[in-house]
PyMOL Python script that loads the backbone (N, CA, C, O; Angstrom):
from pymol import cmd

cmd.read_pdbstr("""\
ATOM      1  N   MET A   1      50.339  82.960  73.980  1.00  0.00           N
ATOM      2  CA  MET A   1      50.715  83.153  72.685  1.00  0.00           C
ATOM      3  C   MET A   1      50.632  81.666  71.951  1.00  0.00           C
ATOM      4  O   MET A   1      51.218  80.664  72.361  1.00  0.00           O
ATOM      5  N   ILE A   2      49.780  81.735  70.780  1.00  0.00           N
ATOM      6  CA  ILE A   2      49.558  80.384  70.254  1.00  0.00           C
ATOM      7  C   ILE A   2      50.766  80.301  69.205  1.00  0.00           C
ATOM      8  O   ILE A   2      51.125  81.248  68.505  1.00  0.00           O
ATOM      9  N   THR A   3      51.342  79.012  69.205  1.00  0.00           N
ATOM     10  CA  THR A   3      52.737  78.950  68.366  1.00  0.00           C
ATOM     11  C   THR A   3      52.500  77.971  67.563  1.00  0.00           C
ATOM     12  O   THR A   3      53.488  77.780  66.854  1.00  0.00           O
ATOM     13  N   SER A   4      51.466  77.103  67.291  1.00  0.00           N
ATOM     14  CA  SER A   4      51.192  76.026  66.307  1.00  0.00           C
ATOM     15  C   SER A   4      49.927  75.789  65.978  1.00  0.00           C
ATOM     16  O   SER A   4      49.031  76.220  66.703  1.00  0.00           O
ATOM     17  N   PHE A   5      49.647  75.074  64.846  1.00  0.00           N
ATOM     18  CA  PHE A   5      48.263  74.824  64.467  1.00  0.00           C
ATOM     19  C   PHE A   5      47.569  74.186  65.539  1.00  0.00           C
ATOM     20  O   PHE A   5      46.492  74.659  65.901  1.00  0.00           O
ATOM     21  N   ALA A   6      48.108  73.040  66.169  1.00  0.00           N
ATOM     22  CA  ALA A   6      47.595  72.423  67.229  1.00  0.00           C
ATOM     23  C   ALA A   6      47.094  73.471  68.531  1.00  0.00           C
ATOM     24  O   ALA A   6      46.046  73.349  69.166  1.00  0.00           O
ATOM     25  N   GLY A   7      47.951  74.329  68.695  1.00  0.00           N
ATOM     26  CA  GLY A   7      47.607  75.590  69.607  1.00  0.00           C
ATOM     27  C   GLY A   7      46.408  76.221  69.358  1.00  0.00           C
ATOM     28  O   GLY A   7      45.667  76.470  70.308  1.00  0.00           O
ATOM     29  N   ILE A   8      46.057  76.560  68.083  1.00  0.00           N
ATOM     30  CA  ILE A   8      44.924  77.124  67.530  1.00  0.00           C
ATOM     31  C   ILE A   8      43.574  76.234  67.934  1.00  0.00           C
ATOM     32  O   ILE A   8      42.568  76.721  68.450  1.00  0.00           O
ATOM     33  N   ILE A   9      43.759  74.841  67.595  1.00  0.00           N
ATOM     34  CA  ILE A   9      42.722  74.087  67.858  1.00  0.00           C
ATOM     35  C   ILE A   9      42.425  73.832  69.394  1.00  0.00           C
ATOM     36  O   ILE A   9      41.276  73.579  69.756  1.00  0.00           O
ATOM     37  N   ARG A  10      43.424  73.900  70.247  1.00  0.00           N
ATOM     38  CA  ARG A  10      43.344  73.809  71.655  1.00  0.00           C
ATOM     39  C   ARG A  10      42.652  75.138  72.176  1.00  0.00           C
ATOM     40  O   ARG A  10      41.812  75.177  73.075  1.00  0.00           O
ATOM     41  N   THR A  11      43.065  76.042  71.580  1.00  0.00           N
ATOM     42  CA  THR A  11      42.416  77.445  72.246  1.00  0.00           C
ATOM     43  C   THR A  11      41.032  77.483  71.887  1.00  0.00           C
ATOM     44  O   THR A  11      40.221  77.763  72.770  1.00  0.00           O
ATOM     45  N   HIS A  12      40.552  77.192  70.467  1.00  0.00           N
ATOM     46  CA  HIS A  12      39.214  77.193  70.181  1.00  0.00           C
ATOM     47  C   HIS A  12      38.575  76.005  70.916  1.00  0.00           C
ATOM     48  O   HIS A  12      37.479  76.138  71.461  1.00  0.00           O
ATOM     49  N   GLY A  13      39.175  74.974  70.935  1.00  0.00           N
ATOM     50  CA  GLY A  13      38.539  73.840  71.805  1.00  0.00           C
ATOM     51  C   GLY A  13      37.992  74.162  73.158  1.00  0.00           C
ATOM     52  O   GLY A  13      36.974  73.659  73.634  1.00  0.00           O
ATOM     53  N   ARG A  14      38.737  75.019  73.716  1.00  0.00           N
ATOM     54  CA  ARG A  14      38.664  75.345  75.112  1.00  0.00           C
ATOM     55  C   ARG A  14      37.647  76.485  75.062  1.00  0.00           C
ATOM     56  O   ARG A  14      36.584  76.376  75.673  1.00  0.00           O
ATOM     57  N   GLU A  15      37.963  77.635  74.311  1.00  0.00           N
ATOM     58  CA  GLU A  15      36.964  78.843  74.352  1.00  0.00           C
ATOM     59  C   GLU A  15      35.904  78.539  73.608  1.00  0.00           C
ATOM     60  O   GLU A  15      34.911  79.069  74.107  1.00  0.00           O
ATOM     61  N   ARG A  16      35.610  77.845  72.503  1.00  0.00           N
ATOM     62  CA  ARG A  16      34.444  77.780  71.574  1.00  0.00           C
ATOM     63  C   ARG A  16      34.019  76.317  71.213  1.00  0.00           C
ATOM     64  O   ARG A  16      33.817  75.940  70.058  1.00  0.00           O
ATOM     65  N   PRO A  17      33.894  75.445  72.457  1.00  0.00           N
ATOM     66  CA  PRO A  17      33.983  73.961  72.091  1.00  0.00           C
ATOM     67  C   PRO A  17      32.640  73.610  71.172  1.00  0.00           C
ATOM     68  O   PRO A  17      32.598  72.620  70.441  1.00  0.00           O
ATOM     69  N   ASP A  18      31.743  74.394  71.288  1.00  0.00           N
ATOM     70  CA  ASP A  18      30.297  73.898  70.410  1.00  0.00           C
ATOM     71  C   ASP A  18      30.267  74.624  69.072  1.00  0.00           C
ATOM     72  O   ASP A  18      29.268  74.519  68.360  1.00  0.00           O
ATOM     73  N   HIS A  19      31.441  75.443  68.651  1.00  0.00           N
ATOM     74  CA  HIS A  19      31.213  75.922  67.289  1.00  0.00           C
ATOM     75  C   HIS A  19      31.700  74.938  66.365  1.00  0.00           C
ATOM     76  O   HIS A  19      32.498  74.087  66.759  1.00  0.00           O
ATOM     77  N   PRO A  20      31.270  74.968  65.085  1.00  0.00           N
ATOM     78  CA  PRO A  20      31.818  74.241  64.026  1.00  0.00           C
ATOM     79  C   PRO A  20      33.115  74.412  63.704  1.00  0.00           C
ATOM     80  O   PRO A  20      33.520  75.574  63.659  1.00  0.00           O
ATOM     81  N   ALA A  21      33.899  73.493  63.458  1.00  0.00           N
ATOM     82  CA  ALA A  21      35.347  73.570  62.994  1.00  0.00           C
ATOM     83  C   ALA A  21      35.379  73.084  61.639  1.00  0.00           C
ATOM     84  O   ALA A  21      35.966  73.780  60.811  1.00  0.00           O
ATOM     85  N   ILE A  22      34.802  71.921  61.251  1.00  0.00           N
ATOM     86  CA  ILE A  22      34.833  71.252  60.053  1.00  0.00           C
ATOM     87  C   ILE A  22      33.295  70.869  59.442  1.00  0.00           C
ATOM     88  O   ILE A  22      32.527  70.394  60.279  1.00  0.00           O
ATOM     89  N   GLU A  23      32.864  71.003  58.302  1.00  0.00           N
ATOM     90  CA  GLU A  23      31.785  70.493  57.882  1.00  0.00           C
ATOM     91  C   GLU A  23      32.174  69.617  56.715  1.00  0.00           C
ATOM     92  O   GLU A  23      32.924  70.025  55.827  1.00  0.00           O
ATOM     93  N   PHE A  24      31.704  68.532  56.730  1.00  0.00           N
ATOM     94  CA  PHE A  24      32.154  67.514  55.541  1.00  0.00           C
ATOM     95  C   PHE A  24      30.969  66.486  55.385  1.00  0.00           C
ATOM     96  O   PHE A  24      30.587  65.750  56.294  1.00  0.00           O
ATOM     97  N   GLU A  25      30.453  66.529  54.154  1.00  0.00           N
ATOM     98  CA  GLU A  25      29.412  65.730  53.640  1.00  0.00           C
ATOM     99  C   GLU A  25      28.186  65.529  54.834  1.00  0.00           C
ATOM    100  O   GLU A  25      27.775  64.456  55.274  1.00  0.00           O
ATOM    101  N   GLY A  26      27.811  66.695  55.150  1.00  0.00           N
ATOM    102  CA  GLY A  26      26.767  67.059  55.869  1.00  0.00           C
ATOM    103  C   GLY A  26      26.959  66.680  57.466  1.00  0.00           C
ATOM    104  O   GLY A  26      26.033  66.752  58.275  1.00  0.00           O
ATOM    105  N   ALA A  27      28.057  66.342  57.737  1.00  0.00           N
ATOM    106  CA  ALA A  27      28.357  66.140  59.178  1.00  0.00           C
ATOM    107  C   ALA A  27      29.275  67.505  59.604  1.00  0.00           C
ATOM    108  O   ALA A  27      29.955  68.195  58.844  1.00  0.00           O
ATOM    109  N   THR A  28      29.104  67.646  60.848  1.00  0.00           N
ATOM    110  CA  THR A  28      29.872  68.753  61.543  1.00  0.00           C
ATOM    111  C   THR A  28      30.658  68.388  62.549  1.00  0.00           C
ATOM    112  O   THR A  28      30.063  67.806  63.456  1.00  0.00           O
ATOM    113  N   LEU A  29      32.027  68.570  62.712  1.00  0.00           N
ATOM    114  CA  LEU A  29      32.823  68.542  63.868  1.00  0.00           C
ATOM    115  C   LEU A  29      33.098  69.659  64.430  1.00  0.00           C
ATOM    116  O   LEU A  29      33.642  70.577  63.815  1.00  0.00           O
ATOM    117  N   THR A  30      32.733  69.733  65.770  1.00  0.00           N
ATOM    118  CA  THR A  30      32.902  70.953  66.718  1.00  0.00           C
ATOM    119  C   THR A  30      34.619  71.229  66.900  1.00  0.00           C
ATOM    120  O   THR A  30      35.415  70.353  66.562  1.00  0.00           O
ATOM    121  N   PHE A  31      35.027  72.409  67.411  1.00  0.00           N
ATOM    122  CA  PHE A  31      36.213  72.480  67.721  1.00  0.00           C
ATOM    123  C   PHE A  31      36.484  71.671  69.074  1.00  0.00           C
ATOM    124  O   PHE A  31      37.624  71.242  69.254  1.00  0.00           O
ATOM    125  N   GLY A  32      35.596  71.466  69.934  1.00  0.00           N
ATOM    126  CA  GLY A  32      35.790  70.727  71.101  1.00  0.00           C
ATOM    127  C   GLY A  32      35.975  69.210  70.671  1.00  0.00           C
ATOM    128  O   GLY A  32      36.783  68.530  71.304  1.00  0.00           O
ATOM    129  N   ALA A  33      35.259  68.651  69.620  1.00  0.00           N
ATOM    130  CA  ALA A  33      35.590  67.360  69.363  1.00  0.00           C
ATOM    131  C   ALA A  33      36.904  67.197  68.549  1.00  0.00           C
ATOM    132  O   ALA A  33      37.520  66.132  68.500  1.00  0.00           O
ATOM    133  N   LEU A  34      37.252  68.235  67.970  1.00  0.00           N
ATOM    134  CA  LEU A  34      38.524  68.252  66.826  1.00  0.00           C
ATOM    135  C   LEU A  34      39.551  68.250  67.884  1.00  0.00           C
ATOM    136  O   LEU A  34      40.446  67.411  67.783  1.00  0.00           O
ATOM    137  N   ASP A  35      39.555  69.112  68.943  1.00  0.00           N
ATOM    138  CA  ASP A  35      40.420  69.165  69.909  1.00  0.00           C
ATOM    139  C   ASP A  35      40.719  67.686  70.610  1.00  0.00           C
ATOM    140  O   ASP A  35      41.851  67.203  70.644  1.00  0.00           O
ATOM    141  N   GLU A  36      39.668  67.106  71.105  1.00  0.00           N
ATOM    142  CA  GLU A  36      39.698  65.838  71.763  1.00  0.00           C
ATOM    143  C   GLU A  36      40.216  64.868  70.876  1.00  0.00           C
ATOM    144  O   GLU A  36      41.142  64.150  71.254  1.00  0.00           O
ATOM    145  N   ARG A  37      39.684  64.744  69.622  1.00  0.00           N
ATOM    146  CA  ARG A  37      40.082  63.584  68.746  1.00  0.00           C
ATOM    147  C   ARG A  37      41.667  63.889  68.323  1.00  0.00           C
ATOM    148  O   ARG A  37      42.456  62.952  68.196  1.00  0.00           O
ATOM    149  N   SER A  38      41.983  64.984  68.159  1.00  0.00           N
ATOM    150  CA  SER A  38      43.459  65.178  67.720  1.00  0.00           C
ATOM    151  C   SER A  38      44.443  64.964  68.943  1.00  0.00           C
ATOM    152  O   SER A  38      45.562  64.465  68.826  1.00  0.00           O
ATOM    153  N   SER A  39      43.887  65.403  70.126  1.00  0.00           N
ATOM    154  CA  SER A  39      44.682  65.119  71.394  1.00  0.00           C
ATOM    155  C   SER A  39      45.021  63.746  71.419  1.00  0.00           C
ATOM    156  O   SER A  39      46.172  63.311  71.407  1.00  0.00           O
ATOM    157  N   ARG A  40      43.762  62.939  71.461  1.00  0.00           N
ATOM    158  CA  ARG A  40      43.766  61.489  71.651  1.00  0.00           C
ATOM    159  C   ARG A  40      44.717  60.841  70.565  1.00  0.00           C
ATOM    160  O   ARG A  40      45.367  59.852  70.904  1.00  0.00           O
ATOM    161  N   LEU A  41      44.821  61.266  69.468  1.00  0.00           N
ATOM    162  CA  LEU A  41      45.723  60.651  68.152  1.00  0.00           C
ATOM    163  C   LEU A  41      47.021  61.077  68.643  1.00  0.00           C
ATOM    164  O   LEU A  41      47.924  60.241  68.617  1.00  0.00           O
ATOM    165  N   ALA A  42      47.278  62.318  69.114  1.00  0.00           N
ATOM    166  CA  ALA A  42      48.622  62.816  69.378  1.00  0.00           C
ATOM    167  C   ALA A  42      49.251  61.864  70.597  1.00  0.00           C
ATOM    168  O   ALA A  42      50.463  61.653  70.647  1.00  0.00           O
ATOM    169  N   ASN A  43      48.497  61.413  71.393  1.00  0.00           N
ATOM    170  CA  ASN A  43      48.890  60.594  72.598  1.00  0.00           C
ATOM    171  C   ASN A  43      49.352  59.416  72.040  1.00  0.00           C
ATOM    172  O   ASN A  43      50.437  58.917  72.337  1.00  0.00           O
ATOM    173  N   ALA A  44      48.331  58.810  71.000  1.00  0.00           N
ATOM    174  CA  ALA A  44      48.744  57.511  70.564  1.00  0.00           C
ATOM    175  C   ALA A  44      50.020  57.551  69.455  1.00  0.00           C
ATOM    176  O   ALA A  44      50.716  56.548  69.305  1.00  0.00           O
ATOM    177  N   PHE A  45      50.217  58.532  68.851  1.00  0.00           N
ATOM    178  CA  PHE A  45      51.586  58.527  68.289  1.00  0.00           C
ATOM    179  C   PHE A  45      52.590  58.544  69.085  1.00  0.00           C
ATOM    180  O   PHE A  45      53.539  57.792  68.861  1.00  0.00           O
ATOM    181  N   ALA A  46      52.590  59.396  70.166  1.00  0.00           N
ATOM    182  CA  ALA A  46      53.679  59.385  71.112  1.00  0.00           C
ATOM    183  C   ALA A  46      53.966  58.224  72.018  1.00  0.00           C
ATOM    184  O   ALA A  46      55.024  58.067  72.626  1.00  0.00           O
ATOM    185  N   ALA A  47      52.772  57.306  72.058  1.00  0.00           N
ATOM    186  CA  ALA A  47      52.899  56.160  72.739  1.00  0.00           C
ATOM    187  C   ALA A  47      53.705  55.087  71.893  1.00  0.00           C
ATOM    188  O   ALA A  47      54.181  54.088  72.434  1.00  0.00           O
ATOM    189  N   VAL A  48      53.841  55.361  70.457  1.00  0.00           N
ATOM    190  CA  VAL A  48      54.416  54.351  69.615  1.00  0.00           C
ATOM    191  C   VAL A  48      55.719  54.952  69.197  1.00  0.00           C
ATOM    192  O   VAL A  48      56.402  54.360  68.361  1.00  0.00           O
ATOM    193  N   GLY A  49      56.105  56.051  69.700  1.00  0.00           N
ATOM    194  CA  GLY A  49      57.436  56.633  69.609  1.00  0.00           C
ATOM    195  C   GLY A  49      57.549  57.794  68.649  1.00  0.00           C
ATOM    196  O   GLY A  49      58.638  58.300  68.373  1.00  0.00           O
ATOM    197  N   VAL A  50      56.268  58.252  68.089  1.00  0.00           N
ATOM    198  CA  VAL A  50      56.596  59.378  67.309  1.00  0.00           C
ATOM    199  C   VAL A  50      56.967  60.795  68.175  1.00  0.00           C
ATOM    200  O   VAL A  50      56.314  61.165  69.151  1.00  0.00           O
ATOM    201  N   ARG A  51      58.051  61.455  67.666  1.00  0.00           N
ATOM    202  CA  ARG A  51      58.582  62.621  68.516  1.00  0.00           C
ATOM    203  C   ARG A  51      58.463  63.690  67.437  1.00  0.00           C
ATOM    204  O   ARG A  51      57.934  63.494  66.343  1.00  0.00           O
ATOM    205  N   ALA A  52      59.037  64.912  67.867  1.00  0.00           N
ATOM    206  CA  ALA A  52      59.421  66.004  67.266  1.00  0.00           C
ATOM    207  C   ALA A  52      60.537  65.515  66.194  1.00  0.00           C
ATOM    208  O   ALA A  52      61.478  64.763  66.446  1.00  0.00           O
ATOM    209  N   GLU A  53      60.234  66.092  64.976  1.00  0.00           N
ATOM    210  CA  GLU A  53      61.137  65.764  63.874  1.00  0.00           C
ATOM    211  C   GLU A  53      60.863  64.058  63.298  1.00  0.00           C
ATOM    212  O   GLU A  53      61.459  63.526  62.361  1.00  0.00           O
ATOM    213  N   SER A  54      60.037  63.578  63.968  1.00  0.00           N
ATOM    214  CA  SER A  54      59.765  62.095  63.306  1.00  0.00           C
ATOM    215  C   SER A  54      59.007  62.382  61.913  1.00  0.00           C
ATOM    216  O   SER A  54      58.302  63.377  61.746  1.00  0.00           O
ATOM    217  N   ARG A  55      59.246  61.340  60.878  1.00  0.00           N
ATOM    218  CA  ARG A  55      58.573  61.540  59.740  1.00  0.00           C
ATOM    219  C   ARG A  55      57.463  60.529  59.690  1.00  0.00           C
ATOM    220  O   ARG A  55      57.605  59.321  59.880  1.00  0.00           O
ATOM    221  N   VAL A  56      56.339  61.156  59.414  1.00  0.00           N
ATOM    222  CA  VAL A  56      54.934  60.319  59.319  1.00  0.00           C
ATOM    223  C   VAL A  56      54.301  60.440  57.987  1.00  0.00           C
ATOM    224  O   VAL A  56      54.296  61.495  57.354  1.00  0.00           O
ATOM    225  N   ALA A  57      53.778  59.358  57.584  1.00  0.00           N
ATOM    226  CA  ALA A  57      53.051  59.453  56.124  1.00  0.00           C
ATOM    227  C   ALA A  57      51.721  59.061  56.581  1.00  0.00           C
ATOM    228  O   ALA A  57      51.490  58.111  57.329  1.00  0.00           O
ATOM    229  N   PHE A  58      50.748  59.968  56.009  1.00  0.00           N
ATOM    230  CA  PHE A  58      49.440  59.680  56.160  1.00  0.00           C
ATOM    231  C   PHE A  58      48.653  59.501  54.763  1.00  0.00           C
ATOM    232  O   PHE A  58      48.621  60.521  54.076  1.00  0.00           O
ATOM    233  N   LEU A  59      48.124  58.554  54.329  1.00  0.00           N
ATOM    234  CA  LEU A  59      47.405  58.447  53.034  1.00  0.00           C
ATOM    235  C   LEU A  59      45.813  58.151  53.267  1.00  0.00           C
ATOM    236  O   LEU A  59      45.554  57.074  53.804  1.00  0.00           O
ATOM    237  N   ASP A  60      44.947  58.828  52.986  1.00  0.00           N
ATOM    238  CA  ASP A  60      43.503  58.553  53.146  1.00  0.00           C
ATOM    239  C   ASP A  60      42.732  59.373  52.075  1.00  0.00           C
ATOM    240  O   ASP A  60      43.321  60.163  51.337  1.00  0.00           O
ATOM    241  N   LYS A  61      41.549  59.183  52.024  1.00  0.00           N
ATOM    242  CA  LYS A  61      40.609  59.894  51.232  1.00  0.00           C
ATOM    243  C   LYS A  61      40.477  61.418  51.838  1.00  0.00           C
ATOM    244  O   LYS A  61      40.809  61.601  53.009  1.00  0.00           O
ATOM    245  N   ASN A  62      40.056  62.364  51.147  1.00  0.00           N
ATOM    246  CA  ASN A  62      39.658  63.425  51.811  1.00  0.00           C
ATOM    247  C   ASN A  62      38.609  63.498  53.094  1.00  0.00           C
ATOM    248  O   ASN A  62      37.616  62.777  52.997  1.00  0.00           O
ATOM    249  N   GLY A  63      38.728  64.202  54.131  1.00  0.00           N
ATOM    250  CA  GLY A  63      37.822  64.061  55.213  1.00  0.00           C
ATOM    251  C   GLY A  63      38.479  64.580  56.396  1.00  0.00           C
ATOM    252  O   GLY A  63      39.672  64.879  56.353  1.00  0.00           O
ATOM    253  N   PRO A  64      37.756  64.714  57.500  1.00  0.00           N
ATOM    254  CA  PRO A  64      38.188  65.149  58.760  1.00  0.00           C
ATOM    255  C   PRO A  64      39.244  64.805  59.310  1.00  0.00           C
ATOM    256  O   PRO A  64      39.912  65.497  60.079  1.00  0.00           O
ATOM    257  N   GLU A  65      39.513  63.488  58.880  1.00  0.00           N
ATOM    258  CA  GLU A  65      40.766  62.613  59.444  1.00  0.00           C
ATOM    259  C   GLU A  65      41.985  63.249  59.052  1.00  0.00           C
ATOM    260  O   GLU A  65      42.972  63.234  59.787  1.00  0.00           O
ATOM    261  N   PHE A  66      41.969  63.812  57.924  1.00  0.00           N
ATOM    262  CA  PHE A  66      43.317  64.533  57.420  1.00  0.00           C
ATOM    263  C   PHE A  66      43.469  65.594  58.515  1.00  0.00           C
ATOM    264  O   PHE A  66      44.596  65.552  59.009  1.00  0.00           O
ATOM    265  N   PHE A  67      42.727  66.469  59.005  1.00  0.00           N
ATOM    266  CA  PHE A  67      42.800  67.665  59.922  1.00  0.00           C
ATOM    267  C   PHE A  67      43.119  66.908  61.212  1.00  0.00           C
ATOM    268  O   PHE A  67      44.219  67.122  61.722  1.00  0.00           O
ATOM    269  N   GLU A  68      42.414  66.184  61.703  1.00  0.00           N
ATOM    270  CA  GLU A  68      42.718  65.366  63.051  1.00  0.00           C
ATOM    271  C   GLU A  68      44.321  64.985  63.013  1.00  0.00           C
ATOM    272  O   GLU A  68      45.130  65.369  63.857  1.00  0.00           O
ATOM    273  N   THR A  69      44.580  64.282  62.046  1.00  0.00           N
ATOM    274  CA  THR A  69      46.097  63.874  61.984  1.00  0.00           C
ATOM    275  C   THR A  69      46.937  64.884  61.940  1.00  0.00           C
ATOM    276  O   THR A  69      47.841  64.852  62.774  1.00  0.00           O
ATOM    277  N   THR A  70      46.897  65.960  61.055  1.00  0.00           N
ATOM    278  CA  THR A  70      47.793  66.965  61.017  1.00  0.00           C
ATOM    279  C   THR A  70      47.985  67.731  62.270  1.00  0.00           C
ATOM    280  O   THR A  70      49.122  68.005  62.654  1.00  0.00           O
ATOM    281  N   PHE A  71      46.905  68.096  62.940  1.00  0.00           N
ATOM    282  CA  PHE A  71      46.849  68.887  64.122  1.00  0.00           C
ATOM    283  C   PHE A  71      47.500  67.816  65.305  1.00  0.00           C
ATOM    284  O   PHE A  71      47.991  68.294  66.327  1.00  0.00           O
ATOM    285  N   ALA A  72      47.470  66.598  65.122  1.00  0.00           N
ATOM    286  CA  ALA A  72      47.955  65.681  66.284  1.00  0.00           C
ATOM    287  C   ALA A  72      49.447  65.577  66.154  1.00  0.00           C
ATOM    288  O   ALA A  72      50.205  65.488  67.121  1.00  0.00           O
ATOM    289  N   LEU A  73      49.853  65.594  64.780  1.00  0.00           N
ATOM    290  CA  LEU A  73      51.446  65.611  64.484  1.00  0.00           C
ATOM    291  C   LEU A  73      51.874  67.086  65.000  1.00  0.00           C
ATOM    292  O   LEU A  73      53.048  67.449  64.924  1.00  0.00           O
TER     293      LEU A  73
END
""", "prot")
cmd.dss("prot")
cmd.show_as("cartoon", "prot")
cmd.util.cbc("prot")
cmd.orient("prot")
């Protein structure tokens, strides 16, 4: 049973890794790549002490990084 946004990405990353997840400015990010990138970022956040209920601010221009960060958190 999927219980989070990250779970949705993990499931699609495992079951449909080559399918497009995000298309932005002519570039396509697959579910497999999105899963890998958001997982790597989640591990980086954990390494610096970000835990459940931590507050994190993220400021950037529109782009795939927003989704990578959201799914990582």
